[in-house]
N, C-alpha and C positions, 0 to 999 in steps of 0.2 A: 504493500500500500504506500510505501514511501519512495518508490522508484522514481517518480517524477521530480520529487524534491531532491533526492540524493544524486541524480545525474547532473544537476546544476542547470539544465536547460530551461526549466520552468521557473527558476528562481535565480536569475543571473546576478542579482545584487545581494543575495542572502549571505551574511557574514556571521550571524549568530543564530544558533539553533538550540532552543530551550524546549525540551519535551517534558511535559508534566504528567504525573500520575501514571508512570509506566511501571508495571509490575516487575519485581526483580527477576522473574522468570524470563521476561522479554528484554530486559536491559542488555544482557549479553548478546542477544541476537541483533539488537539495534546497534550496539558498538561494532559488531562484525560488519554490518551493512554500511555504516558510516566509514569504517576503516577502508573498505573496498570502493568507496564512492569517489566520483570526480569532484564532489563538493568539498571534501575534507581539506585539501590544500589551501583553499581560500577562506575557510572558517576562522574566525577570531576566537569564538567561544562556542562551546557545546556543553549541554548539561541535561540532567533529568529533572531539574527544578530551576531555581534562580541562582544557584551557585555553579561555579565552573566544575567541569568534570574532574573528579579525583583520579589521577592516573593509576592509583591502586586498583580501581575498578576495571581497568583496561588490561586485557591479556598481555603478557610480557612481549609477545611477538609484534603487537601493534603499538606499543608505547612510543616508539620513535615517531610514528606517523602523527600521533596526537600531541607530541611534545611542544609544538609551536603555539598551542592554544594559550591565550592570555588568561591569567588567573585574576579572579575578582578579589578585591581587598575587603 
């Protein structure tokens, strides 16, 4: 269901993706989808609420891809 957003074509200016109320069961799947997406390199922030993504939630193999994300203060 997120394919149009994650491919970047439908949302060329999107730089922040905050997804609310995602069950922990689906968070891992969404992280995998974002990691493989064309959108990730241009994202500044990504989270499952209003806070930046905690890299500890990201599988180790994908952490370098998410490392550029800005952290909220």
